[in-house]
N, C-alpha and C positions, 0 to 999 in steps of 0.2 A: 622398598625392597631390601635395601642393605640392612635396615633395622630388623626385619623379619629373619633374615639370614643370621644376623648376630644373635638374636633371641634363640634361634634354633641351635646354634653352636653352643650357646650358654646352657640351654636346656639339656643338650646331649652331655655336656661336661658334668652338669649337676646330676643327671641320671646315672652316669658312670660312677661318680663318686658315691652316690647313694647306694647303688648296686654293690659296690665294693665294701662299703661299711656294713650294709645288711648281710652280706656274705660273711664278713668277719665275725659279726655278732652271732649268726647262726652256727658258724664253725666252732666258736668258743664254747657253745653249749653242748657240743657233742663230745662227751668224755672219751668214749672208745676211740674215736678218730684222733683226738688229741694225743692219746697214749700211743697210737700207731705212728703219728708224726714224730713224737719224741723218740720212739724206738728206731724209726728210720734214720733220723738225724744222728742217733747214737751208734749207728751201724748194726743194729739188731734187726737185720732184714728178714730173718725167718719169722720173727714176731710181727713185723709190720706188713709184709706183703699180703698175707691173706685178708687182713682187715682193709687195707687200701684197695685191694681187688674188689671186695664186696661193695665198698662205698663208690668206687669208680664205676662199677656196673649199674649202680643206682643213679648215676649222673653227677656225683659230687665232684666239682671242679678241682678242688684242692687235691683230692685223692687221685684224680686223673693226671694232674700235673706231676705229683710225686711218683706215681706208678710209671708214668712216661719217663721220668728221670731214671728210675730203676732199670727200665728196659734199655735206655740209652747207654747207661754205664755198666750194665750187668750186675747190679746190686741185688742179690737174692733171687734173681731170675736169669735165664739165659739172655745174653745181649741180643737185642732185636731192634735195630734202628727204625724199621718200618712201623712196628708196634708202638714205639716211642713217639713217632711223629703223629700217628693216629690218635693216641691218647691225649697228647698235648693239644692237638688241633681241635679235638672234641671239646676239651675244657674251654678253649678260647671261643669257639662257636656258640656254646651254651650261654656263656656270659653275655656275648653280644646280642644273641636272640632275645634274652630277657630284657635287655636295655631297649631294643627296638620295640618290643611289646609295650613297655612303659611309655615310650614316646608316642606310639599309636594311640594309647589311651588318652594321653594329654590332648592330642588333636581331636579325638572323637568327642571328648567332654569339654573342650575349650579351657583346659587347665593350663595356666601360664602361657598359653598361645591362643590365637583366635581359633575357634572351632572350624574344622575343615575335614569333611568326610573323605575327600580324595587323598589328602595327606595321611590321615589315619589309616586308610586302606593300604597305602604304599608301605607304611611302617609295619603294619600287621603282616603284610605279605613277606617282608624281609624276615620278620620274626618266625613266621611259619616255615619259610624255606630253610631257616637256620635250625629248625627242629623244636621250636617252642610249641608245646602241645596246646596251651591256652589259645595261642593265635590260630592254630589249625582248627580247633573247635569253633572259635569265633568266626573264621572264614566259612566253615561249613554252615553255620547258622545264618551268616550274612547272605550266602548264596541261596539258601533254602527260603529265607524270608524276604529277600530283596532289600537288605539294609545297606547302609553306607554308600548309597548311590548305585548299587549293583542291581541288575535285572535278576529276578529269580532264575536259578539254573540248577535243576535237580542233579544233573550229572556232576557238575563241579562241587556241589554240596556233598554228594556221595564220596567223591575222591578225597576231599579234605577230611571228611569224617573217617574214612578208612585210614588215611595217613596218620591222623591223630591216634587211632587205635593201635597203630603199629609202632609208634615212636616210643 
Protein backbone atom coordinates (compact mmCIF):
# COMPACT_ATOMS: atom_id res chain seq x y z
CA UNK A 1 0.00 0.00 0.00
CA UNK A 2 2.84 2.39 0.85
CA UNK A 3 4.48 1.68 -2.52
CA UNK A 4 1.27 2.50 -4.43
CA UNK A 5 0.93 5.75 -2.50
CA UNK A 6 4.57 6.62 -3.23
CA UNK A 7 4.02 5.85 -6.92
CA UNK A 8 0.93 8.03 -6.96
CA UNK A 9 2.76 10.93 -5.35
CA UNK A 10 5.63 10.50 -7.81
CA UNK A 11 3.17 10.34 -10.69
CA UNK A 12 1.42 13.51 -9.53
CA UNK A 13 4.75 15.32 -9.26
CA UNK A 14 5.80 14.15 -12.73
CA UNK A 15 2.40 15.15 -14.16
CA UNK A 16 2.67 18.61 -12.61
CA UNK A 17 6.18 19.09 -13.97
CA UNK A 18 5.11 17.86 -17.41
CA UNK A 19 2.07 20.14 -17.35
CA UNK A 20 4.24 23.11 -16.42
CA UNK A 21 6.79 22.32 -19.13
CA UNK A 22 4.10 21.78 -21.73
CA UNK A 23 2.49 25.02 -20.68
CA UNK A 24 5.77 26.91 -21.04
CA UNK A 25 6.42 25.45 -24.49
CA UNK A 26 2.95 26.37 -25.72
CA UNK A 27 3.24 29.86 -24.29
CA UNK A 28 6.59 30.45 -25.96
CA UNK A 29 4.95 29.81 -29.34
CA UNK A 30 2.33 32.49 -28.88
CA UNK A 31 4.02 35.63 -30.14
CA UNK A 32 1.15 38.03 -29.48
CA UNK A 33 0.89 36.90 -25.90
CA UNK A 34 4.65 37.12 -25.46
CA UNK A 35 4.53 40.72 -26.65
CA UNK A 36 1.70 41.48 -24.23
CA UNK A 37 3.72 39.99 -21.36
CA UNK A 38 6.72 42.13 -22.29
CA UNK A 39 4.50 45.21 -22.55
CA UNK A 40 2.96 44.42 -19.14
CA UNK A 41 6.34 43.96 -17.49
CA UNK A 42 7.54 47.20 -19.11
CA UNK A 43 4.60 49.11 -17.67
CA UNK A 44 2.86 49.58 -21.04
CA UNK A 45 -0.47 48.45 -19.60
CA UNK A 46 -2.65 50.07 -22.28
CA UNK A 47 -0.99 47.81 -24.87
CA UNK A 48 -0.99 44.69 -22.71
CA UNK A 49 -4.43 44.67 -21.04
CA UNK A 50 -6.62 44.14 -24.16
CA UNK A 51 -4.48 41.20 -25.33
CA UNK A 52 -4.26 39.68 -21.85
CA UNK A 53 -8.03 40.04 -21.47
CA UNK A 54 -8.66 38.21 -24.76
CA UNK A 55 -6.32 35.35 -23.82
CA UNK A 56 -7.66 35.18 -20.24
CA UNK A 57 -11.21 34.82 -21.57
CA UNK A 58 -10.01 31.89 -23.69
CA UNK A 59 -8.65 30.22 -20.56
CA UNK A 60 -4.95 31.03 -20.90
CA UNK A 61 -3.53 30.59 -17.39
CA UNK A 62 -0.60 32.98 -17.82
CA UNK A 63 -2.89 35.74 -19.09
CA UNK A 64 -5.31 35.08 -16.22
CA UNK A 65 -2.50 35.41 -13.67
CA UNK A 66 -1.12 38.64 -15.17
CA UNK A 67 -4.55 40.16 -15.59
CA UNK A 68 -5.29 39.18 -11.99
CA UNK A 69 -2.13 41.00 -10.95
CA UNK A 70 -3.23 44.04 -12.97
CA UNK A 71 -6.57 44.11 -11.14
CA UNK A 72 -4.86 43.57 -7.79
CA UNK A 73 -2.52 46.51 -8.28
CA UNK A 74 -4.64 48.72 -10.56
CA UNK A 75 -2.19 48.50 -13.48
CA UNK A 76 -4.08 49.70 -16.56
CA UNK A 77 -7.46 48.82 -15.04
CA UNK A 78 -9.44 49.98 -12.05
CA UNK A 79 -8.18 48.23 -8.91
CA UNK A 80 -10.56 45.34 -8.16
CA UNK A 81 -9.28 42.80 -5.58
CA UNK A 82 -12.30 40.52 -6.08
CA UNK A 83 -11.74 40.29 -9.84
CA UNK A 84 -8.04 39.70 -9.15
CA UNK A 85 -8.83 36.75 -6.87
CA UNK A 86 -11.28 35.33 -9.41
CA UNK A 87 -8.76 35.44 -12.27
CA UNK A 88 -5.88 34.01 -10.27
CA UNK A 89 -8.09 31.28 -8.82
CA UNK A 90 -9.36 30.35 -12.29
CA UNK A 91 -5.76 30.02 -13.53
CA UNK A 92 -4.83 27.70 -10.67
CA UNK A 93 -7.99 25.58 -11.01
CA UNK A 94 -7.49 25.12 -14.73
CA UNK A 95 -3.95 23.87 -14.27
CA UNK A 96 -4.94 21.43 -11.53
CA UNK A 97 -7.91 20.10 -13.52
CA UNK A 98 -5.69 19.28 -16.51
CA UNK A 99 -3.30 17.42 -14.22
CA UNK A 100 -6.17 15.47 -12.63
CA UNK A 101 -7.37 14.46 -16.11
CA UNK A 102 -3.89 13.16 -17.02
CA UNK A 103 -3.76 11.11 -13.81
CA UNK A 104 -7.22 9.69 -14.58
CA UNK A 105 -5.98 8.63 -18.01
CA UNK A 106 -3.01 6.88 -16.44
CA UNK A 107 -5.27 4.86 -14.15
CA UNK A 108 -7.72 4.08 -16.95
CA UNK A 109 -4.98 2.86 -19.30
CA UNK A 110 -2.66 1.36 -16.70
CA UNK A 111 0.16 3.73 -17.66
CA UNK A 112 2.83 3.91 -14.92
CA UNK A 113 0.27 2.65 -12.39
CA UNK A 114 -1.89 -0.47 -12.19
CA UNK A 115 -5.10 -0.15 -14.23
CA UNK A 116 -7.93 0.87 -11.90
CA UNK A 117 -11.28 2.13 -13.23
CA UNK A 118 -12.44 3.34 -9.81
CA UNK A 119 -9.31 5.47 -9.37
CA UNK A 120 -9.57 6.73 -12.96
CA UNK A 121 -13.16 7.73 -12.33
CA UNK A 122 -12.20 9.55 -9.11
CA UNK A 123 -9.53 11.61 -10.89
CA UNK A 124 -11.78 12.29 -13.89
CA UNK A 125 -14.48 13.57 -11.54
CA UNK A 126 -12.03 15.95 -9.86
CA UNK A 127 -10.93 17.20 -13.29
CA UNK A 128 -14.53 17.62 -14.44
CA UNK A 129 -15.50 19.48 -11.26
CA UNK A 130 -12.49 21.71 -11.85
CA UNK A 131 -13.82 22.66 -15.27
CA UNK A 132 -11.86 20.32 -17.56
CA UNK A 133 -14.13 19.94 -20.60
CA UNK A 134 -12.45 16.68 -21.72
CA UNK A 135 -13.28 15.10 -18.36
CA UNK A 136 -16.85 16.37 -18.52
CA UNK A 137 -17.34 14.85 -21.99
CA UNK A 138 -15.67 11.63 -20.85
CA UNK A 139 -18.03 11.38 -17.86
CA UNK A 140 -21.05 12.06 -20.06
CA UNK A 141 -19.97 9.18 -22.32
CA UNK A 142 -19.12 6.92 -19.37
CA UNK A 143 -22.60 7.39 -17.91
CA UNK A 144 -24.24 6.97 -21.30
CA UNK A 145 -22.33 3.76 -22.13
CA UNK A 146 -21.82 2.36 -18.64
CA UNK A 147 -18.01 2.61 -18.75
CA UNK A 148 -15.47 2.76 -15.91
CA UNK A 149 -17.66 0.61 -13.69
CA UNK A 150 -20.62 2.99 -13.87
CA UNK A 151 -24.17 1.86 -14.44
CA UNK A 152 -25.70 3.60 -17.46
CA UNK A 153 -27.52 6.74 -16.34
CA UNK A 154 -29.10 8.93 -19.02
CA UNK A 155 -29.78 11.81 -16.62
CA UNK A 156 -26.20 12.06 -15.34
CA UNK A 157 -24.93 11.68 -18.89
CA UNK A 158 -27.13 14.59 -19.97
CA UNK A 159 -25.99 16.75 -17.04
CA UNK A 160 -22.30 16.23 -17.77
CA UNK A 161 -22.85 16.82 -21.48
CA UNK A 162 -24.65 20.09 -20.72
CA UNK A 163 -21.93 21.18 -18.35
CA UNK A 164 -19.28 20.42 -20.98
CA UNK A 165 -21.19 22.58 -23.44
CA UNK A 166 -21.35 25.49 -21.00
CA UNK A 167 -17.72 25.53 -19.86
